[in-house]
C-alpha positions in Angstrom: 23.9 1.0 0.0 20.4 -0.5 0.2 17.8 0.3 -2.4 14.2 0.8 -1.3 11.6 0.4 -3.9 8.4 2.2 -3.0 4.9 0.9 -4.0 2.3 3.6 -3.5 -1.3 2.9 -2.5 -4.5 2.5 -4.4 -5.1 5.7 -6.2 -2.0 7.3 -4.6 1.5 8.1 -5.9 4.9 9.0 -4.7 3.6 12.0 -2.8 2.3 9.6 -0.1 6.0 9.0 0.8 7.2 12.5 0.6 7.6 13.0 4.4 9.4 9.7 5.0 13.2 9.2 5.1 14.9 6.0 4.2 18.5 4.9 5.1 19.4 4.3 1.5 18.5 5.0 -2.1 14.8 5.2 -3.0 13.1 4.3 -6.3 9.4 4.7 -7.0 7.5 1.9 -8.7 5.4 3.2 -11.6 1.9 1.8 -12.0 1.2 0.8 -15.6 -2.2 0.2 -17.1 -3.5 -3.2 -16.2 -4.4 -5.6 -19.0 -8.0 -6.8 -19.5 -8.9 -9.3 -16.8 -5.3 -9.3 -15.5 -4.7 -10.9 -12.1 -2.7 -9.2 -9.4 -0.1 -12.0 -9.8 0.2 -11.3 -13.5 0.5 -7.6 -13.0 3.1 -8.1 -10.3 5.2 -10.2 -12.7 5.2 -7.4 -15.2 6.2 -4.5 -12.9 8.8 -6.7 -11.3 10.9 -5.8 -14.3 11.3 -2.3 -12.8 13.5 -3.8 -10.0 17.1 -3.9 -11.1 19.0 -3.7 -7.8 20.3 -6.8 -6.0 18.7 -7.7 -2.7 16.2 -4.8 -2.8 13.9 -3.8 0.0 10.3 -3.5 -1.1 8.1 -1.0 0.7 4.4 -1.1 0.0 1.7 1.3 1.2 -1.9 -0.1 1.4 -2.6 -1.8 -2.0 1.1 -1.3 -2.8 1.9 -3.6 0.1 -0.1 -6.4 -1.4 1.6 -5.7 -4.7 5.1 -5.7 -3.0 4.4 -9.1 -1.6 3.4 -10.4 -5.0 6.5 -8.8 -6.7 8.6 -10.4 -3.9 7.7 -13.8 -5.4 9.7 -12.8 -8.5 12.8 -11.1 -7.0 15.1 -11.9 -4.2 14.2 -9.2 -1.8 16.1 -8.5 1.5 12.8 -7.4 3.1 9.2 -6.7 2.2 7.8 -3.9 4.4 4.1 -3.3 4.5 2.5 -0.1 5.7 -1.2 0.1 6.4 -1.7 -3.0 4.3 -2.5 -6.7 4.4 -0.4 -9.8 4.1 -2.9 -12.4 2.9 -6.5 -12.8 2.0 -7.2 -13.6 5.7 -6.4 -10.0 6.5 -8.8 -8.5 3.9 -12.1 -7.6 5.6 -14.9 -10.0 4.6 -17.1 -7.2 3.5 -14.6 -6.2 0.8 -14.6 -9.7 -0.5 -18.4 -9.7 -0.5 -18.6 -6.5 -2.4 -16.0 -7.7 -4.9 -17.9 -11.0 -5.4 -21.0 -8.9 -6.4 -18.9 -6.6 -8.5 -20.5 -3.6 -6.8 -17.3 -1.6 -7.0 -17.9 -1.3 -10.8 -20.9 0.8 -10.0 -19.0 3.5 -8.2 -19.1 6.7 -10.3 -15.7 8.1 -11.4 -16.6 11.4 -9.7 -16.8 9.6 -6.3 -13.3 8.2 -6.9 -11.5 11.4 -7.8 -13.2 14.0 -5.7 -12.4 14.4 -2.0 -15.1 15.0 0.5 -15.6 14.9 4.3 -16.3 11.2 4.4 -13.1 10.3 2.5 -11.1 12.7 4.8 -12.5 10.8 7.8 -12.0 7.4 6.2 -8.3 8.0 5.4 -7.6 9.9 8.6 -6.6 13.2 6.9 -7.2 15.9 9.5 -5.2 19.1 8.9 -5.8 21.4 5.9 -2.4 20.4 4.5 -3.3 16.7 4.8 -6.7 17.2 3.2 -5.2 19.2 0.4 -2.6 16.4 -0.3 -5.3 13.7 -0.3 -7.5 15.8 -2.6 -4.6 16.2 -5.0 -3.9 12.5 -5.0 -7.5 11.5 -5.5 -7.9 14.1 -8.3 -5.0 12.4 -10.2 -6.4 8.9 -9.7 -7.1 6.9 -12.9 -10.6 5.5 -12.4 -9.8 2.4 -14.6 -6.8 1.5 -12.5 -8.8 2.2 -9.3 -11.5 -0.2 -10.3 -9.0 -2.9 -11.3 -7.1 -2.5 -8.0 -10.3 -2.6 -5.9 -11.3 -5.8 -7.7 -7.8 -7.2 -7.2 -8.0 -6.5 -3.4 -11.4 -8.1 -3.1 -10.4 -11.3 -4.9 -6.8 -11.5 -3.7 -6.1 -15.1 -2.6 -2.6 -14.9 -1.3 -1.9 -17.2 1.7 2.0 -17.3 1.6 3.7 -14.7 3.7 7.6 -14.7 3.4 9.5 -14.8 6.6 11.2 -11.5 5.7 7.9 -9.6 5.7 7.5 -6.7 8.2 4.1 -5.2 8.8 3.5 -1.7 10.2 -0.1 -0.8 11.0 -2.1 1.9 12.7 -4.6 1.2 15.5 -7.0 3.7 14.0 -6.9 2.5 10.4 -10.5 2.7 9.1 -9.9 1.3 5.6 -8.0 -1.9 6.7 -9.0 -2.1 10.4 -6.3 -3.2 12.8 -8.5 -6.0 14.2 -8.1 -7.9 11.0 -4.3 -7.9 10.8 -1.4 -9.2 12.7 1.2 -6.4 12.7 4.9 -6.5 13.7 4.9 -2.8 14.6 1.8 -0.8 15.8 1.4 2.9 15.6 -1.1 4.0 18.4 -3.7 6.3 16.8 -2.2 5.7 13.4 -4.7 6.0 10.5 -4.6 4.8 6.9 -2.9 8.1 6.1 -0.1 7.6 8.7 2.6 7.4 6.0 1.9 11.1 5.7 1.0 12.3 9.2 3.1 9.8 11.2 6.0 9.7 8.8 8.8 10.2 11.4 7.7 7.3 13.5 7.5 4.9 10.5 10.8 6.2 9.2 12.4 5.4 12.5 11.0 1.9 12.5 12.4 1.3 9.0 15.8 2.8 9.9 15.9 0.4 12.9 15.1 -2.6 10.6 18.0 -1.6 8.4 20.4 -1.6 11.4 19.2 -5.0 12.6 19.5 -6.5 9.1 23.0 -5.1 8.8 24.3 -6.9 11.9 
């Protein structure tokens, strides 16, 4: 049986995957406090210790996808599956890198990180009352210190190596990591950055199909 290790997004947790189904065992990667000035590569090496299954499948959502790619440099993964994410620095919008270079993310008040509002609902693509409630709960539980470290890591990420076993699933309507910046293997029409929640069945079907193909 395959083991799927799930990397949640920036500020998110395992609840973002709650509507998805995987054709195998699932284990959630736990974020740990970053060390002072720790690089994304150094952090990935530390959390790679959580992966104990042979030939795991790494599934990363948003920032978790970038982390899954980095962890994949330390383990022999069967596949690395990215959802609403980016594979390299070339797929990170230039305005994020510009903001990171100026360290403007450090000026964001904690209250703006952990409190949902209409703008954040629109940005993520949370539309129904249930989706908005879930997003609000996830944001409320976000650690501001981890959030700021992760934002800085995204803005300064310099990865250029994309393993051949990487699969990228992206939504056309993603407003956080716009589709025009990425090269995806599977495209979800109308899919937002919240599509792991509100398009979970479609994404689950894609992942199930990948498992059947790999098993041949």
